[in-house]
Structure formats: C-alpha cells, structure tokens
C-alpha positions in Angstrom: 116.4 125.7 150.1 112.9 125.5 151.6 111.6 128.0 149.1 113.2 126.1 146.3 111.6 122.8 147.4 108.3 124.6 147.9 108.5 126.0 144.3 109.3 122.5 142.9 106.4 121.0 144.9 104.0 123.6 143.6 105.3 123.0 140.0 104.7 119.2 140.4 101.3 119.8 141.9 100.4 122.1 139.0 101.7 119.5 136.5 99.6 116.8 138.1 96.6 119.1 138.2 96.9 119.8 134.5 97.1 116.1 133.7 94.2 115.3 136.0 92.0 118.2 134.7 92.6 117.2 131.1 91.8 113.6 131.9 88.6 114.5 133.6 87.5 116.5 130.6 88.4 113.6 128.2 86.3 111.3 130.4 83.1 113.0 129.6 80.8 110.8 127.5 80.0 112.7 124.2 78.3 109.8 122.4 75.0 110.5 120.5 71.7 109.2 121.6 70.7 106.0 119.8 68.2 106.5 116.9 65.8 103.6 116.1 62.7 103.5 114.0 60.1 100.9 113.5 61.0 99.1 110.3 59.0 96.7 108.1 59.7 93.1 108.6 61.7 91.1 106.1 62.9 87.5 105.8 66.7 87.3 106.5 66.9 83.9 104.8 65.4 85.2 101.6 67.6 88.3 101.7 70.7 86.0 102.2 69.7 84.0 99.1 69.5 87.1 97.0 73.0 88.1 98.2 74.2 84.7 97.1 72.6 85.2 93.7 74.5 88.5 93.4 77.8 86.9 94.4 77.4 84.3 91.7 77.4 87.0 89.0 81.1 87.5 88.3 81.4 91.3 88.0 85.2 91.1 88.3 87.5 94.1 87.8 91.0 93.0 87.0 92.5 96.1 85.3 91.4 99.3 83.7 89.5 98.4 80.6 89.3 94.7 81.6 85.8 94.4 82.9 83.2 91.9 81.7 80.4 94.1 80.5 78.1 91.2 80.0 78.4 90.3 83.7 77.8 93.9 84.7 74.6 94.0 82.6 73.6 90.6 84.0 73.8 92.0 87.5 71.8 95.1 86.6 69.1 93.0 84.9 69.0 90.8 88.1 68.5 93.9 90.3 65.5 94.8 88.2 64.0 91.4 88.6 64.9 91.0 92.3 63.6 94.4 93.4 60.5 95.4 91.4 59.0 97.7 94.1 62.2 99.8 94.3 62.3 100.0 90.5 58.6 101.1 90.5 59.1 104.0 93.0 62.5 105.2 91.9 63.9 106.5 88.6 66.9 104.5 87.4 69.6 105.7 85.1 72.5 103.7 83.7 75.4 106.0 83.0 77.7 105.3 80.0 80.4 103.9 82.3 77.9 101.3 83.7 77.4 103.0 87.0 73.8 103.0 88.3 71.8 105.9 89.8 68.5 105.5 91.5 66.5 108.6 92.6 63.6 108.1 95.0 61.7 111.3 95.7 61.0 112.1 99.4 58.1 113.8 101.2 60.0 117.1 101.8 61.7 118.3 98.6 63.2 121.3 100.5 65.5 119.0 102.4 68.8 118.1 100.9 69.0 114.4 99.7 70.7 111.5 101.3 73.2 109.6 99.0 74.0 106.0 99.7 76.8 104.3 97.7 78.1 100.8 97.0 79.8 99.3 94.0 78.9 96.5 91.6 82.4 95.1 90.9 84.6 92.8 92.9 88.3 91.9 92.9 89.4 88.6 91.4 89.6 85.4 93.6 92.6 83.7 92.0 93.7 81.5 94.8 90.7 79.3 94.6 92.3 76.3 96.2 92.8 78.2 99.4 89.1 79.0 99.8 87.0 76.8 102.1 84.1 77.4 99.8 84.0 78.4 96.1 84.4 82.2 95.9 81.7 82.5 93.2 79.7 79.4 94.2 77.2 81.3 96.4 77.3 79.0 99.4 75.3 79.4 102.6 76.6 77.1 105.3 76.0 77.1 109.0 74.5 80.5 108.9 77.4 82.1 106.9 77.3 83.5 103.4 80.6 82.7 101.5 82.0 84.4 98.4 83.8 87.2 96.8 81.7 90.3 97.4 80.1 88.9 100.6 81.5 92.0 102.3 83.3 94.1 99.6 80.9 95.3 98.5 77.9 93.4 97.2 76.6 93.0 100.8 76.2 96.8 100.9 74.6 97.0 97.5 72.1 94.2 98.2 71.4 95.3 101.7 70.6 98.8 100.5 68.3 97.4 97.8 66.6 95.0 100.3 66.0 97.9 102.7 64.6 100.1 99.9 62.4 97.3 98.6 60.9 96.5 102.0 60.0 100.2 102.5 58.6 100.6 99.0 56.5 97.5 99.5 54.6 99.1 102.4 54.2 102.4 100.5 56.7 104.2 102.7 58.1 107.5 101.3 61.4 108.7 102.7 61.6 112.0 104.5 64.0 113.4 102.0 65.1 112.4 98.5 67.2 109.2 98.4 69.9 108.9 95.8 71.6 105.5 95.3 74.9 105.4 93.4 76.3 102.0 92.5 79.7 102.4 90.8 80.8 99.9 88.2 84.6 100.0 88.6 85.5 101.0 92.1 88.2 98.3 92.3 90.1 99.7 89.3 89.9 103.5 89.7 86.2 104.6 90.0 85.5 106.2 86.7 81.8 105.5 87.3 81.8 107.3 90.6 83.4 110.4 88.9 80.7 110.2 86.2 78.0 110.0 88.9 79.6 113.0 90.7 79.4 115.0 87.4 75.8 113.9 87.0 74.9 115.3 90.5 76.9 118.5 89.8 75.2 119.2 86.5 71.8 119.0 88.3 72.8 121.2 91.2 72.4 118.4 93.7 74.0 119.2 97.1 73.6 116.1 99.3 72.9 116.3 103.0 75.6 113.7 103.4 77.1 110.8 101.4 77.6 107.3 102.9 79.9 104.7 101.3 81.9 101.7 102.4 85.3 102.3 104.0 85.3 101.7 107.8 83.6 99.1 110.0 82.4 98.4 113.5 85.3 96.5 115.0 85.3 94.4 118.1 88.9 95.0 119.3 90.2 98.5 118.7 94.1 98.3 118.8 94.3 101.1 121.5 91.3 100.5 123.7 91.0 96.7 122.9 87.2 97.3 123.0 84.5 97.6 120.4 84.2 100.8 118.4 82.3 101.8 115.2 84.7 103.8 113.0 83.2 106.3 110.6 85.7 107.3 108.0 86.0 111.1 107.7 89.1 111.3 105.5 90.6 109.2 102.8 94.2 108.7 101.8 95.5 109.7 98.4 96.8 107.2 95.9 100.0 106.9 93.8 101.8 104.1 92.0 105.3 104.7 90.8 107.2 102.4 88.4 111.0 102.3 88.9 112.9 101.2 85.8 116.5 100.1 85.9 118.4 99.6 82.6 121.7 97.8 81.8 123.2 95.5 79.2 121.3 92.3 78.9 122.8 89.0 77.9 123.3 85.4 78.9 123.3 84.5 82.6 126.4 82.4 82.2 128.6 85.5 81.9 127.0 88.1 84.2 128.4 91.6 84.2 129.5 93.5 87.3 126.2 95.5 87.2 122.9 94.1 86.0 119.5 95.8 85.8 118.1 93.6 88.5 120.9 94.5 90.9 120.2 98.2 90.4 116.5 97.7 90.8 117.0 95.7 94.1 119.1 98.5 95.5 116.6 101.1 94.4 113.6 99.4 96.0 115.5 98.9 99.3 116.5 102.6 99.2 112.8 103.6 99.0 111.5 101.1 101.6 114.2 101.9 104.0 113.2 105.6 103.9 109.7 105.5 105.4 107.5 108.5 105.9 107.4 109.9 109.5 104.4 108.9 111.6 102.1 111.7 112.9 99.4 111.8 115.5 97.0 114.3 114.1 93.9 114.8 112.0 91.3 112.0 112.0 93.6 109.6 113.9 93.7 112.1 116.8 90.0 112.7 116.5 89.4 109.0 116.7 91.4 108.5 119.9 90.0 111.6 121.6 86.4 110.3 120.9 87.4 106.9 122.3 88.9 108.4 125.5 85.8 108.0 127.7 85.7 104.3 126.8 89.4 103.6 127.3 91.2 102.3 130.4 92.4 105.0 132.8 96.0 104.8 131.8 95.1 105.0 128.1 92.7 107.9 128.8 95.4 109.8 130.6 97.7 109.4 127.6 95.0 110.5 125.1 94.0 113.5 127.2 97.6 114.6 127.5 99.0 113.9 124.1 101.3 116.9 124.4 103.2 114.7 126.8 102.5 111.2 125.7 102.3 111.5 121.9 105.1 109.1 121.2 103.4 106.4 123.3 100.2 107.0 121.4 101.9 106.6 118.1 103.4 103.4 119.3 100.1 102.1 120.5 98.2 103.0 117.3 101.1 101.7 115.1 101.2 98.3 116.8 99.2 96.7 113.9 99.7 97.2 110.2 96.2 98.8 110.0 96.9 101.2 112.8 100.3 102.1 111.5 98.7 103.0 108.2 96.6 105.6 110.0 99.7 107.5 111.0 101.7 108.0 107.8 102.0 107.5 104.0 102.6 103.8 103.4 105.0 102.3 100.9 104.2 98.9 99.4 106.3 97.1 96.7 103.6 95.2 94.8 104.9 94.1 91.4 108.2 93.2 89.8 109.2 92.5 86.2 112.5 91.3 84.8 113.5 88.6 82.4 111.1 86.3 80.7 113.5 83.4 81.2 115.7 82.3 84.1 118.9 82.2 82.1 118.6 85.6 80.4 119.7 88.9 81.9 117.0 91.6 81.3 118.1 94.9 79.8 115.3 96.5 81.8 114.0 95.5 85.2 110.9 97.3 86.7 109.2 97.6 90.1 105.8 99.0 91.0 105.5 100.7 94.3 102.1 101.7 95.6 101.8 104.6 98.1 98.7 105.4 100.1 99.2 109.1 100.8 98.4 110.6 104.3 96.7 114.0 104.5 100.0 115.8 105.3 101.5 114.6 102.1 100.7 114.9 98.4 101.4 113.2 95.1 104.2 115.8 94.4 105.8 115.5 97.9 105.7 111.7 97.8 107.4 111.7 94.3 110.0 114.1 95.6 110.6 111.9 98.6 111.3 108.9 96.4 113.7 110.9 94.2 115.6 111.9 97.3 115.7 108.3 98.6 117.2 107.2 95.3 119.8 109.9 95.4 122.0 109.6 92.3 121.0 106.1 91.3 120.3 105.8 87.5 116.7 104.8 88.0 113.8 106.2 85.9 110.6 107.0 87.7 107.2 106.9 85.9 103.7 107.6 87.3 101.3 104.8 86.7 97.6 105.4 86.2 95.8 108.4 87.8 97.4 109.6 91.0 95.1 111.3 93.6 95.9 113.6 96.5 94.2 112.9 99.8 90.6 113.9 100.3 89.5 116.8 102.5 88.3 115.9 106.0 84.6 115.8 106.5 82.9 117.6 109.3 81.9 115.8 112.5 79.8 118.6 113.9 77.1 118.5 111.3 73.5 117.3 111.6 74.2 114.6 109.1 77.1 113.2 111.1 75.0 113.3 114.3 72.1 111.5 112.6 74.4 108.9 111.1 76.2 108.4 114.4 72.8 108.0 116.2 71.7 105.3 113.8 75.0 103.4 114.2 74.7 103.7 118.0 71.2 102.4 117.8 72.3 99.3 115.8 75.6 98.5 117.3 75.5 99.8 120.9 79.2 100.8 120.8 81.1 104.1 120.7 80.9 105.8 117.3 84.1 107.7 116.4 85.6 109.5 113.4 88.5 107.7 111.8 90.8 107.9 108.8 90.3 105.5 105.9 93.5 103.9 104.9 92.3 102.7 101.5 90.2 104.4 98.8 86.5 104.4 98.0 84.2 105.7 95.2 82.9 108.4 97.6 86.1 110.5 97.2 84.6 111.6 93.9 81.7 113.3 95.6 83.7 115.9 97.5 82.9 118.4 94.7 79.2 118.3 95.7 79.4 118.1 99.5 81.9 118.2 102.2 79.9 115.7 104.2 81.3 112.4 102.9 81.4 109.5 105.3 82.6 105.9 105.0 81.0 103.2 107.2 79.9 99.7 106.3 77.4 98.4 109.0 79.4 95.1 109.7 81.1 94.0 112.8 84.5 92.3 112.4 87.6 91.6 114.5 90.7 93.3 113.2 92.2 90.0 112.2 89.2 89.2 110.1 89.6 92.3 107.9 92.3 90.3 106.1 89.5 88.5 104.1 88.7 91.8 102.3 90.5 91.3 98.9 91.8 88.1 100.5 90.6 84.5 100.8 87.4 83.1 102.5 85.4 86.3 102.3 82.2 85.8 104.2 79.4 87.3 106.3 76.9 85.7 108.7 73.2 85.8 107.8 72.6 87.5 111.1 75.1 90.3 110.4 73.7 90.7 106.9 70.2 91.1 108.3 71.5 93.8 110.7 72.9 95.6 107.6 69.4 95.7 106.1 67.9 97.1 109.3 70.6 99.7 109.5 69.8 100.9 105.9 66.0 100.8 106.6 66.5 103.1 109.5 68.8 105.4 107.5 66.5 105.6 104.5 63.5 106.6 106.6 65.3 109.8 107.1 65.3 112.4 109.8 63.4 115.6 110.4 66.7 117.1 111.8 67.1 120.7 110.4 69.6 121.2 107.7 70.4 123.6 104.9 67.7 123.5 102.3 69.6 124.8 99.3 70.1 122.1 96.7 
C-alpha cells in the first residue's frame, strides 16, 4: 500500500511539475523592443480637416458593379490637390479598376519594398436617423471626427498620405521603396486589389511585407481583459450560398399543407442548428500563447497547459461573438426573399447564408457540410459571387514582422501578438507575391466599440488619428534590418 501511495504521490508531483514548468516557460516576456524614430512635425487639426474632406466624398460601394465612378474620381483628384509633395516624389498609376498605386523609390534599391494598403470605398450608411452626426457630413465635434470611413478605411488612406506628405516635404527618402495600394472596391470583392497584385507580379516585385487593415489595438482582450495589439496573420475564407425552396404559389386565403416559405424556414434552421466545431489552433493559439506573459496567473496556467485546459480556453475565447468567430467557420443568415405581397404565396423563397471560413475548412467542405445538414430536403443550393478559401498564415519569425511589431510597441506600449482576422481585406490578393501579409490598423478601440465598423456612429478622435499618422511616418522611414534582397 505504501508503495502504491508513494507511486501516486510521485505521479502527482510530476504532474504538478509539468504544469509549473510549462507555466514558467510561458511567463517569459518575448515582446520586441520598441522602435521609434524622430518624425517631422505636422498639424493634427489640419490633418483631421483633410480626413473630414475625404469622408464627405461618397465613394460608396453597394454591390458589384454599383460604384459611383464620379465620386471615386473626385476622391483621386482631391488626393492630388491635398498631397502635392507626395505626388511630386512618387509615381502614381490608376489601374483600369480604379485602384491607385504609388511608388516612391528608396535609398537602397537592393532592399525589398514595403507595401502599405488601404481602400477608397466605404459601405453605405442607410440608417441615417440613428447617427448622432451625419455620416457624410464631415463633422468634428469635441475632438472627434464623425462619419462613414472615419475608421474603415479612409482614416488609414488619409493617415498614410499625411505621413508620406510630411516626409516628402522635408526631402526625406525612405530606406526602401514604398508602394502604396489603395483599392477601389474592397467592400464588394476587391477586384482592384487583385489587379494590383497582378501589377506587382508582372514586374517581379516581391515585397518585404504588406500591411493592410484588419486588426486593431484593443483595450480589453476577452481572455486577459487587458490591452493587446492584434496583428492579423491569417484571414478567413468567404462563401455565400443561396438556398431556394420551391412549391406551388397561390392566394394566402387557401394555403396548402406545404409552402415554399415553410420549407425554406426548415432549411435555414437545419443549417444554423448544425454549427461548425470550435478549434483552438493556428493563429488563435499563437495569439494566446503570445499573451500568456501578460495574463493573470490562472489564465497563464491554462494557456501554458492547453493539452489539459483546451476546453476552458475555447470557452474563454468564445465568450464574445468576435472571439467565437476566431475558433470556427461562422454561419450568418443575411438575406431573405419571398413574395412581393403579403397575401400572395411565393412559388420560390430564397435565403442567403454567409460563411466566413476558418483555416481548417474550405469552400468545398463548407458546401458539403450544408448539404449534409439539409439531408433530403428539396432545397436547391447555389453559390453566390466569388467564393474564396482561407488565406495562408503569414510568418511571425521574419524581420518584417519583428520590425512591424517594434513600431507598434513603440506607439502603443502594449503587447503585440499575432491573431486571426475574422473578416476579409484587400491584402488577401497579395499572397501570390509575398507570404508576409499582415493586417493591423493603428487605432485603439474597446471591443464593444468595434460595432461601429459597418455600423452606426463611426468615429475616431483627432488624437488617435494623429497617432495613426505618426505610426505610418515611423513605418515609412524604414529599417536597415537585413532581409532577402531578391525582388
């Protein structure tokens, strides 16, 4: 008996030692050193006014083929007027789609170029009465810039141009070539970004790294409840399926036993009630492991020993809709169509379901999942638009990532960690020219405030917008860090 108890005791001690040892390793701070450069001064109030001017230009994307070309050309003409120094030092090209490319040659042509991205278009702001300020009025009130595009994504576009203009005005030349890509239709599919990617590929350009929107610096990470700057290193795929149910139509006064709307309702419930499993892996796991040194002890123990506490970690991450989306392929019923009149039974009823595809899934596997969920229901399935599989994960051990993380650390003084991007960006098109594609917008928000993206009351403070400019000034000045020189 004593031998048995001794063996059990040793086993428990070993178990505890493993947990303690892994926790100690996870507690080591692996954050990069902050990178800061002296940057030329600029006037935040004047920069804010120019962002307001850009917001007033209604470059709205509603649907594929439904862009206002005149407004897009208006914005491009405004850029030329607002930023003459940048237009003097850089070569500008307008692609057939309306996407813009700027190329500013650097001091060292042997170094691979830096690519910064933003997009010119914005989503509609249809619920105008719910806005505290007019979405396209271009209002600055109490130090806050209001309007559609104040964050997504005219703030990035204007901040990049403000940074470049300030550097060009003092005759600064970047360390390496700087390429700016401003897509024209990110909100409706990103044909301009794909065209820009082909433009780079045709010229043999292999970027050092690409930076686009996608993730943010957040004040309250759902697991640590502390600040963290999230750099997107992977991006979900995209698929919309239309479900069509058909039956005899007719007058609502004599409804049949089975109507198209009834079948459609059953079908949508069948799909939504068969969710994709949640996984703790990939960029989500990288994110938490990088956050471990900053986390409370109990959370750190769980992260360091995910082999034992994975279910707890999945629960913690999945406590918010944004966190849950990091763990699996999401299912969102977004549109319905039936009869055009309340007393008419439709012969066809349709539902659109949007899927954001996690890395472990694909367009084909998601479609198969839906077919299985529907079983033998007489529902037709059609693919809408251009589906896309998830992007490949970008490296976090490269000089480009370390430099980017150092600049973020210098500006935000918070942990910088890789993370999955639960939406899509134009940058997904550039994986053909580099594996180093990162998504980070230099803005600090609380998680609850991210609802304003594509929502109502989109806004940014003048102070935060000024910090965006300083961030891009630092990034553009470049780094002498070694990297592959092949273009």
